[in-house]
Structures are given as structure tokens and as C-alpha cells.
C-alpha positions in Angstrom: 127.1 87.9 163.4 124.8 87.7 166.4 126.1 87.2 170.0 124.8 84.2 171.9 123.2 85.1 175.2 122.4 83.4 178.5 125.8 81.5 178.5 126.3 82.3 182.2 123.5 79.8 182.9 125.2 77.0 181.0 128.6 75.2 181.0 129.6 77.0 177.8 133.1 78.0 178.8 134.2 74.4 179.7 132.3 72.8 176.8 133.9 75.1 174.2 137.3 75.2 175.8 137.7 71.5 175.7 136.3 71.2 172.2 138.8 73.8 170.9 141.7 72.2 172.9 140.9 68.8 171.5 141.0 70.2 168.0 143.8 72.8 168.2 145.9 71.9 171.3 146.1 73.6 174.8 148.5 76.3 173.7 145.8 78.1 171.6 143.4 78.8 174.5 143.7 81.5 177.2 147.3 82.2 176.3 148.5 85.8 177.0 145.4 87.8 175.9 142.4 87.4 173.7 142.1 84.8 171.0 139.6 84.1 168.3 138.5 80.6 167.2 136.3 79.3 164.4 133.8 76.6 165.5 130.6 75.0 164.2 127.5 75.0 166.3 123.9 73.8 165.9 120.9 76.0 166.1 117.8 74.2 167.4 114.4 75.9 167.5 111.9 75.3 170.2 109.0 73.2 168.6 106.4 75.3 170.4 108.0 78.6 169.8 110.3 78.9 166.7 111.6 82.3 167.9 113.3 80.6 170.8 116.5 79.2 169.3 119.0 77.3 171.4 122.7 77.1 170.5 124.4 73.7 171.0 127.9 72.3 170.6 127.9 68.8 169.1 131.6 68.0 169.3 132.3 64.4 170.4 133.4 63.8 174.0 136.5 61.5 174.3 136.0 58.3 176.2 136.7 58.8 179.9 136.6 62.6 179.7 134.9 64.2 182.7 133.8 67.4 180.9 131.5 67.0 177.9 132.3 68.7 174.6 128.7 68.8 173.5 125.7 70.4 175.1 123.7 73.7 175.5 125.8 76.8 175.1 123.1 79.5 175.2 120.4 81.1 173.1 120.0 83.6 170.3 118.5 86.9 171.4 114.7 86.8 171.1 114.8 90.0 168.9 117.4 88.6 166.5 114.8 88.0 163.8 116.2 84.6 162.9 113.8 82.1 161.4 114.6 78.4 161.2 112.3 75.4 161.5 114.8 72.6 162.1 118.3 71.8 163.4 120.7 73.9 161.4 124.6 74.0 161.5 126.2 77.4 161.3 129.7 78.8 161.8 130.6 80.7 165.0 133.4 82.8 166.3 134.7 82.4 169.9 136.5 85.3 171.5 138.2 84.2 174.7 140.8 85.3 177.2 141.2 85.9 181.0 138.5 83.2 181.7 136.0 85.3 179.7 134.2 84.1 176.6 131.9 85.5 173.9 130.4 83.6 171.0 128.9 85.1 167.8 127.2 83.0 165.2 126.7 83.7 161.5 123.0 83.7 160.8 123.0 86.0 157.8 121.1 83.5 155.7 118.3 83.1 158.2 117.4 86.7 159.2 114.1 88.2 158.2 114.5 91.3 156.0 112.6 93.5 158.6 115.3 92.5 161.1 118.4 93.2 159.0 119.4 96.1 161.2 119.6 93.8 164.2 122.7 92.0 162.8 124.5 95.3 162.4 123.6 96.5 165.9 124.7 93.3 167.6 128.0 93.1 165.6 131.0 94.7 167.3 132.9 95.7 164.2 136.0 97.0 166.2 136.5 93.7 168.0 135.8 91.3 165.1 137.0 92.9 161.9 139.3 90.7 160.1 138.7 87.9 162.6 139.6 85.2 160.1 143.1 86.7 159.8 143.5 86.9 163.6 142.3 83.3 164.0 144.9 82.1 161.5 147.7 84.1 163.0 149.0 82.2 166.2 151.1 85.3 167.2 148.1 87.6 167.4 146.8 88.5 170.8 145.6 91.5 172.7 145.5 92.2 176.4 142.9 94.1 178.4 144.6 96.7 180.8 143.7 99.8 182.8 144.0 102.7 180.4 145.7 105.2 182.9 148.1 102.7 184.4 149.3 101.7 180.9 149.6 105.3 179.8 151.6 106.2 183.0 154.0 103.3 182.5 154.4 103.9 178.8 155.2 107.7 179.1 157.5 107.6 182.2 159.0 104.0 182.1 158.5 103.2 178.4 162.3 103.0 177.9 162.3 99.8 180.0 159.1 98.3 178.5 157.2 98.6 181.8 153.9 99.0 180.0 154.3 95.7 178.2 155.3 93.8 181.3 152.2 95.2 183.0 150.1 94.1 180.0 151.7 90.6 180.3 153.2 90.9 176.8 156.6 89.8 178.1 158.3 89.4 174.7 157.7 93.0 173.8 158.8 94.2 177.2 162.0 92.1 176.9 162.8 93.8 173.5 162.3 97.2 175.0 164.5 96.3 178.0 167.3 95.0 175.7 167.2 98.2 173.7 166.8 100.6 176.7 170.3 102.0 176.1 168.9 103.6 172.9 166.3 106.3 172.7 163.9 104.2 170.5 162.0 102.6 173.3 161.5 106.0 175.0 159.9 107.5 171.9 157.8 104.5 171.2 156.6 104.6 174.9 155.6 108.2 174.5 153.7 107.3 171.3 152.0 104.3 172.8 151.1 106.3 176.0 149.5 109.1 174.1 147.7 106.7 171.7 146.3 104.8 174.6 145.2 108.0 176.3 143.1 108.9 173.3 141.4 105.5 173.1 137.7 105.5 174.1 136.7 103.4 177.1 133.8 102.9 179.4 133.4 103.3 183.2 135.8 100.4 183.8 138.7 102.3 182.0 139.8 99.1 180.3 141.4 99.1 176.9 142.9 96.4 174.6 146.5 96.8 173.6 
């Protein structure tokens, strides 16, 4: 899987959001965390430079709709090593949540052997492993939170589910609150706080829970 780049210069978010909502319904987009969606896109090489490959959505736009469902989404990285000579349809995975979006396309059948390592380098195995199972499961979602705030709330206020209310996973928080008279939420909060504290993060200190 190779990530599509230069999407910030296109209307990719609105195009793909409306294509997915038309197909699956509005409840499946940007709903309490990150979600994964399967979608088909078209790869179109530049006639003058076959190494420049544009990625297009070709979903039909309903009559009277203001936002198109088709159009340019972005480009494949120039170092991806993908070789195609004509319009080609491929499968793609959308990761979306909190008004952010990533798109990765399956181009395993079109990568030159000398560039095979590129696919592995550009594929985030942690975020996309078992993505088909996640996409089929409507109850799967993760939330991006500040690592230290989540840990603090889980360890000191875990009995009341404070960490899950902070993470906007309200159903989990409600269960903790209902069971706060027992010791189970407290021990689970300690476990989740320590687990989150050991999770690797970058300078933003954000983790997915």
C-alpha cells in the first residue's frame, strides 16, 4: 500500500467524504474516532512523464449536488516505482477522523522489482494491519488523545471512566461510571494508564486509544 500525496492541494476530503456517504450512509464518516473505508480509485499516468501518476475518484455525482464525487485526489509519490501506461482501477483504503484523511492505494501489481522496498517503507503496518476487519466492523473506532492527560485521568479518575469521556468514547465512560461502586473500573484504569504511558509517541504526545 502506498500513500497518496499532495491531497492538501485538492478537494480530496470533500470528494471522498461524499462518495463514501452516498454509498454507506452519513453515520459511517467522522463518527467518534478514526474509521477505515474501502474505495476504488483510478490511476492515470501523465502522457509526457509516466512516472507522474495522478489518483482520481470516478464516483458519479448525484443530480443537483453541489460537491462533486469525482475528481483529482492527489498523486503517487514520485519514488514509488509504479509503472503503468494507461488508466488503471485499483483498490484504496481511506483512513479518516477528526476532519483528517489519509488514502493508501494497492499498487503491488505495478511496482518495479527494484522498488519493492518502497512499498514496505510507505506502509504503516501498525495503523493498517487487519484493515479489512476494521472496515467491516461498524463498532470499531479509535480516538487520538494526549498521552499524559489520558494517563493522568485513567490512573487517578479511572473509577469514573474519566479517561474515556476525555477520549469521546462515551459508551465506555458510561459503563465505568455505572460500575464505579465496584473496584473493577479502578483496576482497569490503572492498567490502561500504565499501558498508555508505555506507548511510543512523537513530539505531539498523541496516541490512539
